N, C-alpha and C positions, 0 to 999 in steps of 0.2 A: 363615827359611834364609837362609846369605851365601853368594851367588851367586859363581865367578869365572868370567871370560871365556874360560876356556882347557874350563873345563868346558859352558860355555854354544855353544865351537865346536865342540865332539865330539859334541854332542846334534844339532848341525844340521846336521853333516856326516852323519849317518847317516838324520835325516829327508829328505830332498834326491833321498835314493834314491828308484827306483822311481819312482811318478805324482807325490809330493813331497804336497806339504802334501790334495790331494783323495783322497791314498789312504787306503781302508777302513780303519775301526779305530785311523783316527789316534791317537786316546786314549790308543792301550795302547804306542801308538809314543812318546809322547812322554815326556822324560823331569823330573827333579824340577828341574833348573834352567829347561830351559823352561818349565815347569809355576809356578816360582814367582815369573819375570820378566812374565808373561804373564796370571797370577792365575788360573790354571786352580783349581776345587772340586773335588774329589773327587767330588760327586754332577754334574759337567758331563757332558750326554751328548756322544756323539760330533760333530755337528751347533758344537755351541756350542764344541766345543773346536778345531774345523775352522775357526770364525769368528774365536775371538781372537787365535791365531797368524796366523793370514793378514791382522788388521787391525792386529796386535803387525808381523809382519815388513814390511808392505810400511811402516808407520810411521818403522819404524826406518830403511826404506832410502830415502826421502825423503830425507835429511841425507845421503848418501851422492852420490861424483862420477856422473857420466848412466853410464859404461860400469859401471860396479859395480854400483851398481841396477838395470840389468835383466841384470848374468850374475845375481844376487841371485836377482831376479823371475822368472827363467828357471829358475834350477837348483830350488826351489821350485815351478813352473806355474801361479807368479802371474800371470807379464805373458800377457796375451789372445794373444800371437803364441804362445806357446810353449805349450802346454797336453800337449804329447804324450807319450805313459803310461812311454815311458821313458827316466829320463836323461840315458842316450848322445844319444838323439835330440836331447835339448834342448841339452845342448856341442854338437850339431853345428847347433843354429838357432844360437844367439849368437855361435861360431864363423863363420858366413857374417853375421851381421851386423857384425860386427865386421872382417870382412873379416878373418879371422888363418885358423892354423889348430886343429886342438880342444884339444891340448896349450897353448894359449895361452888358450884360452875358460877350459880347468880351471884354469888360473892366477886370473884374472881374477874365480872364485867363487869360490876359495879368498881370495883379496884382499881378495874385498866380504865374503865368511863372517867374516872377523875384524874387519873393521871393524863392522859392523854387532853384532856379539856386546859391540864396546868401548862401543855409543851404549846397548845393550839394557839396561847397565851401571849406565851414566851417569844415566839415563832413569827406569830404577829404584827406586835412590838419592836422586834430588830427588823422583821421584814416594813415597815415601816420608816421607820431609820432611816434602813437602806434606799427606800425609794425616793426620801426626799432629798437625799446626800447624791443620788448619781440618776436624777430625770433622762428622761430618753425622750428626744423629740422628733425618733422616726418610728423605732425599732427596738425590741430589748430581747435576750433569750430567754425565756420559760424552762424547759430543761435544756442543760446537754450534757446526753450522757458518750462515752467515751472508753472505746478498748483499745490499747496498744498489746500488741503479739510481737515480745523480742524475739520470742525464737522459730521463727520462720526466716527461710534464706534470705529476704530483705521486709525487714520489720514491715509493717503493715497498724495502719491504724481505721479505726473502725468509727464514726462519727455519727449520730445522729442524734441532731436540734429538732426541738420543736419552739419557734419563733414567734412571737407576740405583736402584730402592727400599733405602733402608739401616734400614727397619724394614717390619713387615708392614703390610695394612692401607691403604694408602698410596691411598686414594681419590681426589683433589685436590690440584693441583698451583696453586700461588700464583706465578703469574706477575707479571713488572713494567715497564715499558718508563718511562724516563723522557725525559720533551715537551722538550729547554729552549728556555724562552719566558717572563718575565721576566710581559708582556702578559697573563697567566691567573691570576695575582694568588691561586690560589688554589682559581680557581675549577671546575667540573668541565670534562670537555675532552672534546667529546662527542665523537660520528658522523661532524660533519661536519669537527673538524680532524683525528682520530685514526682510519681505520676497520680495525678489527683483522677479519680473518677465517680461521678454522679450516680447515686441508685436507686433516686427516686427526690420528686420535689423542684426539680428544675433544667435548667442548662447552662452550664458553666458558657460565658461569655466574651472574661477577657481575664487576661495572668499577668499581674506588670510585679516590676521590685519596685515594691515604697522603700527597701534599705535596704543593706548587706546582708541581712539575712532574712528579711522577712517578705514574703510573696505575698502579693494581694490578687484577690481570686474575686471575679463578679458572674453572682448566680441568677440570671434572670428566672422569674416564676411564671407557673404556668399565666396566669392571670394578675390581675392587680387586688392588693390586700385593700378594707376598709379599716380603719378603725378598732380596736380589740379583739380585730378576726386571727386565727392561728393557723401554724402551716410547717409542717414537719419534712423535715427531707434527710437524708442520710448519704453519705459520704463515706469514702475509702483512699487514705493517703500510703504510698508505698515510696519507701527510701532510708538510705543510710540515714542513722544518728551517730553523727561529729561529735558530736557531747553527751555525753552520758545522765543527760534529764528531759521530761519534758514537760514544757508545763500551757496553760491556757494564758493568752493574754490580749483579754474581749477590748474592743473600741468601744462596742456596745453594755450595759449591764447584762448580767447574770444571775440568774437566779438563782436556780442550783447547779452544782456542774459536780455531775457521777464518775470518778476515771479506774479502772480497772487496768494494773499492766502485768503481765506475764514473760516473766523473766525467762532466760536459757540456764541449762548448767552450764558451769558451777554456778551457784547463787553468788546476788554480787555479796559482798562480805558489810554492806553498808546501805539502807533505802531512806529517806531523807524526804518528809512533806513540808513542802512549801507551800508558805500561804499567807501573801498579800506582802510579797516580797520585788522588788525592783526586776525588769527583766536583767540588767547585766548583773547582778546581784545573782540570778539563777543559777550559775556553774558555778561559785565563788564557795568554796568549801568553809570558808570562816563564817558563809552564812546559815545558818544552824534554823533546825525545827524539831520537829515531833519524830522519834526516830522509828521505825515501821520492820515488820517482819515478814517477811513471804511466808504463806502456809504452805503446807505437803504440796499441793500440785505448784508451786514458784509464782504464787499470786500477790498481789495487794490492791487493797479495793481502798480507796478514802472521798470523801464526797466537802465542796465548798460551798457554800448558799451567801446570796448577794454578790458576786465577787465583783470589785472596783473598777472600773476600765483604767486600762494605762499601766494594773499590775498584775505580775504572775503568780499563777498557785497551780499545786501538779506537785512532783517527783523528784528528788533527786537520786543517783544511783553511785555507789564505788564496785569494781571487779578489787579483786585480790593484785596486788605490784608483781608481773611476772616477773620479776628479779631479771639478774645479769645475765646474759645470754651468751651462753659457752662454747 
């Protein structure tokens, strides 16, 4: 279905009325344009429709200026401080938040919804291209959120992943983690070098070396997934980083990869974003990317969308040269 920004704006303005996204029977109020861009299926229950629309609006709003982002989230009752059951009350809350009158608050909401629709149309077009280029016959990752804490005695990686089954009877996930270190030379990376803990979502049933630096993991799910069903898993990895980079090299398509990295003191002198590079080039300083600056807490935050299987996405860092030993 071809969706125009005007169609989407009209449907969003209708949806903001009353209770907004928490409204009962939301599935009946979601129009065809919104259903298309949020990938709502005909058989989706009301709770699933609410989740999809809420996730979409929140994701699209993240790219808006702060005042418009707050305006949009408040309008649809997605802002934690604006859960009022009546639209007019949410408008009044926004006016107070912006220190403006209600008329100005309504204008901000309208402006935010118009920009929101533009972001939605652009992201939908890119997503359609990504799906055509990287189809999946088993499962793909809808959302991958990773936090890497390098300031711990042993670096830790927390991974939370939501996967979608693209076929019936998906009972096991074939995951993998690259531990870049030429010293292993194809030997098995044991628990002492890489500890893997499952917090929720399944049980590890296998661990093999797929290459000299890539560990394959088999995660048995609690029960087989049916096509289009979703499942969430939580993992923790602990191990030393022998090379100064962290990348995701997906075997299956990934819609969104959200990465936080926390560095210890002293801060690295350079942090580079790596976007769709060859895995072997991730450690090559000749491979350049967007320069990143850690914040006051020593953290960086990057996002990647529509990751192509086989390519690397992440960050590389460089610490000051320790200089000659005296």
